[in-house]
C-alpha positions as CSV (number, residue, x, y, z in Angstrom):
1,Q,0.0,0.0,0.0
2,V,1.4,3.3,-1.1
3,Q,1.6,5.9,1.7
4,L,3.2,9.3,2.1
5,V,3.3,11.1,5.4
6,E,4.5,14.7,5.8
7,S,6.0,16.2,8.9
8,G,7.9,19.2,10.1
9,G,5.4,22.0,9.6
10,G,4.9,24.8,12.1
11,L,5.1,28.5,12.7
12,V,8.2,30.4,11.6
13,Q,9.1,34.1,11.4
14,P,9.6,35.8,8.0
15,G,13.2,35.2,6.8
16,G,13.4,32.0,8.8
17,S,13.9,28.4,7.7
18,L,12.0,25.2,8.0
19,T,12.5,21.6,6.8
20,L,9.6,19.4,5.9
21,S,9.9,15.6,5.5
22,C,7.9,13.2,3.4
23,A,8.2,9.5,4.5
24,V,7.1,7.1,1.9
25,S,6.1,3.5,2.0
26,G,4.8,0.9,-0.5
27,F,7.3,2.0,-3.1
28,T,10.9,3.0,-3.5
29,L,12.1,6.5,-4.4
30,D,14.1,5.3,-7.4
31,S,10.9,4.2,-9.1
32,H,8.7,7.3,-8.7
33,A,9.2,11.0,-9.0
34,I,8.1,13.0,-6.0
35,G,6.5,16.4,-6.1
36,W,5.9,19.0,-3.4
37,F,2.8,21.1,-3.6
38,R,1.2,23.7,-1.4
39,Q,-2.3,25.2,-1.0
40,A,-3.1,28.5,0.6
41,P,-6.6,29.3,1.8
42,G,-8.9,30.1,-1.1
43,K,-6.2,29.2,-3.6
44,E,-5.6,26.3,-5.9
45,R,-3.0,23.7,-5.1
46,E,0.2,24.5,-6.8
47,G,3.3,22.5,-7.6
48,I,6.5,24.0,-6.2
49,L,9.2,21.3,-6.8
50,C,9.5,17.9,-8.4
51,L,12.4,15.5,-7.9
52,S,12.9,12.8,-10.5
53,S,14.6,9.5,-9.6
54,D,17.7,10.6,-11.5
55,A,17.9,13.6,-9.2
56,S,16.7,16.1,-11.7
57,I,14.8,18.9,-9.9
58,Y,12.1,21.2,-11.3
59,Y,11.4,24.4,-9.4
60,A,8.5,26.9,-9.5
61,D,9.7,30.5,-9.9
62,S,8.1,31.4,-6.6
63,V,10.5,29.2,-4.7
64,K,13.6,29.1,-6.9
65,G,16.7,30.0,-4.9
66,R,15.0,29.6,-1.6
67,F,13.7,26.0,-1.5
68,T,15.4,22.8,-2.3
69,I,14.5,19.1,-2.3
70,S,16.6,16.1,-1.4
71,R,16.0,12.4,-0.7
72,D,17.4,9.7,1.4
73,N,16.9,6.4,-0.4
74,A,18.0,4.3,2.6
75,K,15.3,5.9,4.8
76,N,12.8,6.3,1.9
77,T,12.3,10.0,2.8
78,V,12.2,13.2,0.8
79,S,13.0,16.5,2.4
80,L,12.0,20.0,1.5
81,Q,14.4,22.7,2.8
82,M,12.8,26.1,2.9
83,N,14.9,29.2,3.5
84,S,14.1,32.9,3.4
85,L,10.5,32.2,4.1
86,K,7.9,34.8,3.4
87,P,4.3,35.3,4.6
88,E,3.1,34.3,1.2
89,D,4.6,30.9,1.7
90,T,2.0,30.2,4.3
91,A,0.0,27.1,3.1
92,V,-0.6,23.5,3.7
93,Y,2.3,21.6,2.1
94,Y,1.8,18.2,0.5
95,C,4.1,15.6,-1.0
96,A,2.9,13.4,-3.9
97,A,4.2,10.5,-5.9
98,H,4.1,10.5,-9.6
99,R,3.2,7.3,-11.5
100,H,6.6,7.3,-13.3
101,Y,10.2,7.8,-12.3
102,E,10.5,11.1,-14.1
103,C,8.9,14.4,-13.3
104,P,6.3,14.9,-16.1
105,G,8.0,17.6,-18.1
106,S,6.1,20.8,-18.7
107,V,3.1,19.5,-16.7
108,W,4.9,18.7,-13.5
109,R,3.0,21.3,-11.6
110,L,-0.4,19.8,-12.2
111,P,-1.8,17.9,-9.3
112,S,-3.7,15.6,-11.7
113,Q,-0.3,14.2,-12.7
114,Y,0.3,12.6,-9.3
115,A,-1.2,9.3,-8.1
116,S,-0.7,9.3,-4.4
117,W,-0.8,12.1,-1.8
118,G,0.1,12.7,1.8
119,Q,-2.3,14.4,4.3
120,G,-0.4,17.7,4.3
121,T,1.4,19.7,7.0
122,Q,0.7,23.4,7.8
123,V,3.4,26.0,7.4
124,T,2.7,29.5,8.7
125,V,5.1,32.3,8.2
126,S,4.2,35.2,10.5
127,S,5.8,37.5,13.0
């Protein structure tokens, strides 16, 4: 059974940093691309990063230079390192597994591309 569980969310001040983790089970990270998404109140869910099994990374412009993604194959976890956080980064953050080992090219930001989702973790950036 495929399962993804996010953790690490919380309250952080603007300019601060936070690391989210996504623990996966039921599959291995070398067989599925992993995406990170976020959804702010009243807004659509948006893709912010995608990590292919060959370690290629896709970034949304809104997080480029501030967020990065990495994985630990031995622990079957994917981490999202968020730096220089802004109030507009406030959202529920989700990790998701794609059906294939590569991020789906130009459509990697579309939630419909991903087969399995975690429950989400809240990140609030506020002073």
